[in-house]
TINU-345129 format. One line per 8 residues: number of its first residue (from 1); their letters; for each residue x, z, y of C-alpha. Coordinates in Angstrom, 2 decimals, always signed. Example, Ala and Ser with C-alpha at 12.3 -4.5 7.8 and 13.67 -1.06 7.14 Angstrom:
2
1) AS) +12.30:+7.80:-4.50 | +13.67:+7.14:-1.06
This chain:
454
1) XXXXXXXX) -58.12:+49.08:-104.45 | -55.69:+50.63:-101.57 | -52.07:+49.11:-101.98 | -49.07:+51.58:-102.07 | -48.55:+52.32:-98.33 | -44.33:+51.56:-99.05 | -43.78:+49.00:-96.82 | -41.53:+50.00:-93.68
9) XXXXXXXX) -43.48:+48.60:-91.40 | -46.05:+51.01:-92.61 | -43.22:+53.93:-92.30 | -42.54:+53.27:-89.38 | -46.21:+52.82:-87.87 | -46.60:+56.17:-89.64 | -43.48:+58.01:-88.07 | -44.53:+56.54:-84.82
17) XXXXXXXX) -48.08:+58.40:-85.24 | -46.60:+61.69:-86.26 | -44.26:+61.41:-83.40 | -46.73:+60.87:-80.70 | -48.68:+63.48:-82.06 | -46.01:+66.05:-82.21 | -44.84:+65.66:-78.49 | -47.91:+67.53:-77.36
25) XXXXXXXX) -46.83:+70.54:-79.75 | -43.74:+69.89:-78.38 | -44.22:+70.24:-75.46 | -46.27:+73.47:-74.99 | -43.92:+75.26:-77.80 | -41.01:+74.06:-75.38 | -42.74:+75.53:-72.24 | -43.02:+79.33:-74.33
33) XXXXXXXX) -39.27:+79.28:-75.95 | -37.62:+78.77:-72.28 | -40.02:+81.98:-70.76 | -38.49:+83.84:-73.60 | -35.35:+82.58:-73.78 | -35.03:+83.24:-69.66 | -36.54:+86.85:-70.46 | -34.19:+88.15:-72.31
41) XXXXXXXX) -31.29:+86.41:-69.98 | -32.83:+88.91:-67.14 | -32.58:+91.78:-69.70 | -28.94:+90.77:-70.25 | -28.44:+91.38:-66.31 | -29.64:+94.72:-66.84 | -26.58:+95.68:-68.96 | -25.30:+95.63:-72.55
49) XXXXXXXX) -26.97:+98.91:-73.61 | -30.96:+97.19:-72.62 | -30.15:+94.22:-74.37 | -29.04:+95.88:-77.15 | -32.59:+97.72:-77.09 | -34.88:+95.01:-76.45 | -32.88:+93.14:-79.69 | -33.61:+95.72:-82.05
57) XXXXXXXX) -36.97:+95.67:-80.80 | -37.18:+91.72:-81.65 | -38.01:+91.15:-84.68 | -41.01:+93.89:-84.66 | -42.67:+92.11:-82.10 | -41.80:+88.82:-84.24 | -43.67:+89.86:-86.64 | -46.64:+90.99:-84.81
65) XXXXXXXX) -46.77:+87.91:-82.56 | -47.18:+86.08:-85.78 | -50.17:+87.91:-87.09 | -51.27:+87.01:-83.93 | -50.26:+83.14:-84.51 | -51.82:+83.29:-87.72 | -55.12:+84.33:-86.29 | -54.90:+81.85:-83.67
73) XXXXXXXX) -54.64:+78.65:-86.33 | -57.63:+80.32:-88.19 | -59.56:+80.26:-84.62 | -58.87:+76.72:-83.94 | -59.93:+75.76:-87.17 | -63.07:+77.31:-87.05 | -63.72:+75.58:-83.68 | -63.02:+72.21:-84.48
81) XXXXXXXX) -65.54:+72.24:-87.83 | -68.03:+73.64:-85.50 | -68.09:+70.71:-83.33 | -68.09:+68.49:-85.84 | -71.27:+69.95:-87.47 | -72.65:+70.19:-83.69 | -75.15:+73.24:-85.35 | -74.30:+76.18:-83.21
89) XXXXXXXX) -72.16:+77.29:-80.62 | -68.77:+78.49:-80.87 | -69.03:+80.79:-78.51 | -71.52:+83.14:-79.84 | -69.84:+81.45:-83.41 | -66.01:+81.56:-83.38 | -64.72:+82.86:-80.55 | -66.47:+86.46:-79.70
97) XXXXXXXX) -66.36:+86.76:-83.44 | -62.48:+86.07:-83.17 | -61.72:+88.50:-79.92 | -63.67:+91.23:-82.19 | -61.65:+90.44:-84.83 | -58.54:+91.15:-82.26 | -59.56:+94.37:-81.46 | -59.87:+95.33:-84.71
105) XXXXXXXX) -55.95:+94.30:-86.09 | -55.13:+95.76:-82.70 | -56.28:+98.82:-83.44 | -54.59:+99.04:-87.08 | -51.74:+97.44:-85.82 | -51.49:+100.23:-82.82 | -51.93:+103.09:-85.30 | -49.86:+101.80:-88.25
113) XXXXXXXX) -46.78:+100.92:-86.08 | -47.68:+103.38:-83.09 | -46.91:+106.64:-85.87 | -43.85:+105.07:-87.20 | -42.60:+103.66:-85.05 | -39.79:+106.48:-84.26 | -38.89:+106.20:-88.25 | -38.43:+102.36:-88.04
121) XXXXXXXX) -36.40:+102.09:-85.06 | -34.46:+105.38:-85.89 | -33.08:+103.92:-89.24 | -31.57:+101.49:-87.37 | -29.02:+103.98:-86.39 | -28.73:+103.48:-82.82 | -27.24:+104.93:-80.06 | -29.24:+108.02:-78.80
129) XXXXXXXX) -29.57:+105.24:-74.96 | -30.27:+102.57:-77.18 | -32.95:+103.78:-79.15 | -34.90:+105.66:-76.08 | -34.96:+102.25:-74.48 | -36.29:+100.48:-77.57 | -38.83:+102.89:-78.50 | -40.16:+102.78:-74.62
137) XXXXXXXX) -39.71:+98.93:-74.75 | -41.24:+98.47:-78.09 | -43.87:+101.20:-77.66 | -45.33:+99.43:-74.00 | -45.18:+96.25:-75.25 | -47.62:+97.62:-77.92 | -50.16:+98.84:-76.07 | -49.97:+95.28:-74.57
145) XXXXXXXX) -50.67:+93.44:-77.51 | -54.26:+93.43:-77.57 | -53.27:+90.80:-74.06 | -50.57:+88.99:-76.58 | -53.68:+88.39:-79.20 | -56.43:+87.58:-76.68 | -53.77:+84.65:-75.14 | -53.20:+83.58:-78.73
153) XXXXXXXX) -57.21:+83.04:-79.41 | -58.25:+81.68:-76.61 | -55.92:+78.91:-76.23 | -56.17:+78.56:-80.05 | -59.96:+77.99:-78.50 | -58.62:+75.33:-76.17 | -56.93:+73.36:-78.89 | -59.98:+73.95:-81.05
161) XXXXXXXX) -62.55:+72.29:-78.57 | -59.44:+69.26:-78.01 | -58.56:+70.14:-74.79 | -55.05:+69.59:-75.64 | -53.74:+68.53:-71.95 | -55.37:+71.67:-70.04 | -54.27:+74.40:-72.98 | -51.26:+72.64:-72.41
169) XXXXXXXX) -51.23:+73.20:-68.13 | -52.21:+76.90:-68.42 | -49.41:+77.92:-70.94 | -47.14:+75.92:-68.72 | -48.27:+78.11:-65.64 | -48.32:+81.38:-67.53 | -44.85:+80.51:-68.47 | -44.07:+80.19:-64.87
177) XXXXXXXX) -45.55:+83.19:-63.70 | -43.69:+84.96:-66.64 | -40.35:+83.83:-65.29 | -41.28:+84.50:-61.23 | -42.56:+88.02:-61.96 | -39.86:+89.32:-64.48 | -36.60:+89.78:-61.91 | -39.57:+91.36:-59.75
185) XXXXXXXX) -40.54:+93.87:-61.73 | -37.57:+94.80:-63.60 | -35.10:+94.92:-60.85 | -38.14:+95.51:-57.98 | -37.68:+94.04:-54.16 | -37.60:+95.41:-51.16 | -38.52:+99.05:-50.91 | -40.23:+98.62:-54.69
193) XXXXXXXX) -37.20:+100.40:-57.21 | -38.52:+98.28:-60.74 | -39.28:+99.02:-63.95 | -35.94:+98.39:-65.66 | -36.60:+97.18:-69.09 | -40.40:+97.82:-69.16 | -41.23:+95.32:-66.23 | -40.42:+92.50:-68.81
201) XXXXXXXX) -43.57:+93.80:-70.41 | -45.52:+94.22:-67.26 | -45.01:+90.86:-66.29 | -46.26:+89.51:-69.95 | -49.27:+91.40:-69.77 | -50.24:+89.88:-66.27 | -49.18:+86.22:-66.88 | -50.73:+86.28:-70.38
209) XXXXXXXX) -54.00:+88.35:-69.27 | -54.11:+85.44:-66.26 | -53.76:+82.44:-68.60 | -56.47:+84.59:-71.18 | -58.72:+84.75:-68.88 | -58.31:+81.15:-67.46 | -58.78:+79.39:-71.07 | -62.01:+81.26:-71.76
217) XXXXXXXX) -63.26:+79.83:-69.00 | -62.63:+76.50:-69.71 | -63.45:+76.92:-73.27 | -66.62:+78.16:-72.59 | -67.40:+75.67:-69.54 | -66.26:+72.73:-72.39 | -68.17:+74.09:-75.12 | -71.70:+72.13:-76.86
225) XXXXXXXX) -74.70:+74.06:-77.12 | -76.67:+72.24:-80.12 | -78.72:+74.57:-81.23 | -80.42:+78.04:-80.19 | -77.17:+80.78:-79.63 | -78.48:+84.39:-80.29 | -75.85:+87.14:-80.42 | -75.86:+89.23:-83.60
233) XXXXXXXX) -73.96:+92.18:-84.33 | -74.46:+91.12:-88.30 | -74.00:+87.52:-87.61 | -70.68:+88.19:-85.51 | -69.22:+90.65:-88.27 | -69.84:+87.69:-90.56 | -68.01:+84.98:-88.82 | -64.86:+87.27:-87.99
241) XXXXXXXX) -64.91:+87.73:-91.78 | -64.73:+84.88:-92.10 | -62.30:+83.72:-89.93 | -60.22:+86.64:-91.12 | -59.88:+84.90:-94.52 | -58.48:+81.82:-93.10 | -56.22:+84.18:-90.99 | -54.57:+86.03:-93.66
249) XXXXXXXX) -53.67:+82.88:-95.55 | -52.37:+81.17:-92.45 | -50.09:+84.16:-91.57 | -48.81:+85.44:-94.82 | -46.35:+82.86:-95.53 | -45.39:+83.25:-91.87 | -44.50:+86.83:-92.13 | -41.36:+86.17:-94.41
257) XXXXXXXX) -39.03:+85.58:-91.79 | -39.73:+88.47:-89.07 | -39.63:+90.38:-92.48 | -36.11:+88.87:-92.63 | -35.44:+89.56:-89.53 | -36.31:+93.32:-89.17 | -33.88:+93.91:-92.59 | -31.31:+91.46:-91.12
265) XXXXXXXX) -31.31:+93.49:-87.81 | -31.02:+96.84:-89.34 | -28.11:+95.76:-91.98 | -25.85:+94.18:-88.39 | -26.85:+96.97:-86.61 | -24.15:+98.87:-88.44 | -21.72:+96.41:-87.27 | -21.40:+97.38:-83.75
273) XXXXXXXX) -23.72:+96.62:-80.18 | -21.76:+93.43:-80.31 | -23.74:+92.12:-83.23 | -27.06:+93.76:-82.30 | -26.64:+91.93:-79.15 | -26.09:+88.15:-80.82 | -29.13:+88.88:-82.73 | -31.41:+89.25:-79.84
281) XXXXXXXX) -29.73:+86.31:-78.23 | -30.45:+84.76:-82.27 | -33.55:+85.49:-81.88 | -34.33:+84.34:-78.45 | -32.56:+80.63:-79.06 | -33.83:+79.65:-82.49 | -37.42:+79.19:-82.05 | -36.29:+77.41:-79.35
289) XXXXXXXX) -33.93:+74.85:-81.21 | -36.71:+74.57:-83.99 | -39.13:+72.96:-81.52 | -39.68:+70.35:-83.27 | -39.73:+71.35:-86.83 | -43.24:+72.99:-85.14 | -44.43:+70.47:-83.17 | -43.39:+67.74:-86.19
297) XXXXXXXX) -44.99:+70.35:-89.28 | -47.97:+70.63:-86.92 | -49.19:+66.94:-87.47 | -47.81:+66.02:-90.88 | -50.09:+69.46:-92.02 | -53.13:+67.35:-91.16 | -52.05:+64.02:-92.09 | -51.27:+65.81:-95.70
305) XXXXXXXX) -54.30:+66.99:-95.58 | -56.29:+64.10:-94.89 | -54.85:+62.18:-97.27 | -55.27:+64.80:-99.87 | -58.95:+64.67:-99.48 | -59.33:+60.99:-99.43 | -57.50:+60.55:-102.92 | -54.74:+58.24:-100.79
313) XXXXXXXX) -51.96:+60.03:-103.22 | -49.54:+57.03:-102.30 | -49.39:+58.08:-98.98 | -48.13:+61.77:-100.05 | -44.79:+61.18:-100.35 | -44.18:+58.63:-97.09 | -45.77:+61.65:-94.86 | -43.08:+63.77:-96.39
321) XXXXXXXX) -40.38:+61.41:-95.53 | -41.82:+60.73:-91.88 | -41.79:+63.88:-91.08 | -37.84:+64.92:-92.41 | -36.80:+61.70:-90.57 | -38.05:+62.76:-87.54 | -36.92:+66.44:-87.72 | -33.51:+65.03:-88.18
329) XXXXXXXX) -33.97:+62.72:-85.33 | -35.07:+65.12:-83.28 | -32.85:+68.66:-84.32 | -29.66:+66.13:-83.71 | -31.02:+65.54:-80.10 | -32.03:+69.40:-79.50 | -28.37:+70.43:-81.44 | -26.34:+68.30:-79.05
337) XXXXXXXX) -26.60:+69.73:-76.31 | -25.80:+73.34:-77.50 | -22.89:+72.23:-79.25 | -21.63:+70.72:-75.66 | -22.72:+73.77:-73.67 | -21.99:+76.24:-76.40 | -19.46:+78.39:-73.97 | -21.93:+78.24:-70.78
345) XXXXXXXX) -24.70:+78.95:-72.74 | -23.79:+82.06:-74.79 | -22.27:+83.53:-71.29 | -25.65:+82.66:-69.64 | -27.35:+84.12:-72.48 | -25.43:+87.62:-72.45 | -25.67:+88.07:-68.94 | -21.34:+88.77:-68.58
353) XXXXXXXX) -21.05:+91.33:-72.54 | -17.81:+89.46:-73.21 | -17.69:+91.07:-76.80 | -20.56:+89.51:-77.53 | -19.36:+86.21:-76.77 | -17.51:+84.80:-79.85 | -20.60:+85.50:-82.14 | -23.02:+83.52:-79.66
361) XXXXXXXX) -20.45:+80.33:-79.61 | -20.12:+80.31:-83.37 | -23.60:+80.35:-83.86 | -24.59:+77.70:-81.33 | -21.27:+75.45:-82.77 | -22.53:+75.05:-86.33 | -26.13:+76.29:-86.22 | -28.71:+74.34:-84.82
369) XXXXXXXX) -26.50:+71.04:-86.15 | -27.63:+72.19:-89.69 | -30.90:+73.34:-88.80 | -32.69:+70.70:-89.58 | -32.15:+71.24:-93.46 | -34.19:+75.06:-92.66 | -36.69:+72.10:-90.62 | -37.33:+70.23:-93.32
377) XXXXXXXX) -38.41:+73.12:-95.82 | -40.26:+74.53:-93.17 | -42.16:+71.21:-92.87 | -42.65:+71.32:-96.68 | -43.99:+74.60:-96.75 | -47.06:+74.10:-94.54 | -47.84:+70.95:-96.19 | -47.93:+71.77:-99.17
385) XXXXXXXX) -50.98:+73.88:-98.99 | -52.49:+70.96:-97.52 | -52.42:+69.24:-100.45 | -53.60:+72.18:-102.47 | -50.05:+73.73:-103.61 | -50.26:+76.67:-102.00 | -48.67:+78.94:-104.41 | -45.78:+77.02:-104.60
393) XXXXXXXX) -45.84:+76.82:-101.10 | -45.79:+81.03:-100.86 | -42.85:+80.85:-103.69 | -40.60:+78.24:-102.47 | -40.67:+80.49:-99.23 | -40.64:+83.68:-100.57 | -36.91:+82.63:-102.19 | -35.78:+81.45:-99.26
401) XXXXXXXX) -36.58:+83.40:-96.66 | -36.70:+87.23:-98.46 | -33.90:+86.52:-100.85 | -31.59:+84.01:-99.66 | -31.77:+84.32:-95.60 | -31.81:+88.26:-95.75 | -28.67:+87.52:-98.28 | -26.80:+85.76:-95.66
409) XXXXXXXX) -26.86:+89.20:-93.10 | -26.33:+91.38:-96.38 | -23.27:+90.03:-97.11 | -21.95:+89.79:-93.45 | -22.47:+93.76:-93.53 | -21.30:+94.34:-96.86 | -17.71:+92.36:-96.00 | -18.17:+93.82:-92.52
417) XXXXXXXX) -17.46:+90.54:-90.90 | -20.59:+89.01:-88.64 | -19.15:+85.30:-88.83 | -19.14:+85.36:-92.74 | -23.21:+85.83:-92.61 | -23.43:+82.41:-89.94 | -21.33:+80.52:-91.98 | -24.13:+81.29:-94.98
425) XXXXXXXX) -26.82:+80.87:-92.76 | -25.09:+77.16:-92.22 | -25.06:+76.75:-96.09 | -28.23:+78.14:-96.11 | -29.97:+74.99:-93.54 | -28.53:+72.55:-95.62 | -30.00:+73.65:-98.79 | -33.38:+73.71:-97.30
433) XXXXXXXX) -32.69:+70.11:-97.01 | -32.19:+69.18:-100.70 | -35.52:+71.64:-101.64 | -37.14:+69.82:-99.47 | -36.25:+66.40:-100.70 | -37.07:+68.23:-104.11 | -40.73:+68.83:-102.73 | -41.50:+65.26:-101.80
441) XXXXXXXX) -39.81:+63.61:-104.74 | -42.73:+66.30:-106.85 | -45.39:+65.31:-104.13 | -45.26:+61.53:-104.72 | -46.98:+62.71:-108.74 | -49.19:+65.06:-106.84 | -51.62:+63.83:-108.46 | -50.39:+65.19:-111.68
449) XXXXXX) -49.52:+68.69:-110.50 | -52.50:+71.35:-111.16 | -54.40:+72.25:-108.12 | -53.52:+75.89:-107.55 | -55.37:+78.21:-105.35 | -54.78:+81.38:-103.74
């Protein structure tokens, strides 16, 4: 009979295992987030109107990127399963159907968002020059969303094949290309005048398109074919349908954050351009700050799933606790530089837009050091579906994100005080840690919970 895994040495071993595996994911996310942050810096040097325009578009881009990442996660899961079964060709069974599904999603997004773009951005109430730049920026980005989808699917395909090193190298090169192309296409060089704000979109297109082609090349090259692979339209459509069902689950909960971000940006846009510019900076810094959360969560979710399938219920609570401890440790390490260098980081991100400087400095002083609480809850919400508690995860996340997170910005809007919204976010982060502890305590009695399905 298996003994309860509660000894300190077992906890230490488990924590080391999670940390070791999470490092790979964290490094990949770091490259992407650094590139996004530098992209915003270049935009800031165009002026405060382009910065505000990009900030208005950021939550909508975040929402669509969430869809892309949900599809990517489903692709990696299907590829991994296909490789273990060894009964087919994952290029035909997963990659091509995934790209087909991506094209269908692109069509829906292009029509759905494109037809309502003016109305959505118009509701933000921005001044005419800001609105025009934001509309052109988002519309241009929307046309190239198929490239973003393809890049997400192709990198996920490599992860499914366990080509983590190759995937990390490709992502790093793509980020470097984006950083190099950004100033060339935005500001121009020599006799070339540059494209201004939309130049950052063109830079992303070129870098991601090249990265997608490289990923597909290495993916096809390393695909193991252990059976006859026949390309049939009917089979591809069926496979795309299977992938889409999983993709719907993996992306549904994650869309709560960008939806809340859109509403929050709408509310804060009523306070002034400086506040909106701050929201744009936050949208770039927040993912960078939370890289450890994503890395640790990705690993703990896998371990929780294995423990649940193997009925090792005694390890569920330990896995949650190990993940929480690593989130707390890594988030403290990440937060300290932002606190120490709050002023120079804020000036660097704003490109001389001094009106927004106090808001960004306040954010850097109080949010990164408390974001561990939000990170713990993020880990809990993504771990619950692994132990068949999907509806609980969605309920907790909906309350925390759609109601409480949005409510923080609503209070700032109501009292015409953006700093109040930041203080409420600080309290919300700490509340996230409390909710996460409650989840882990319930998880120790996981065998007593009724199973849930979506």
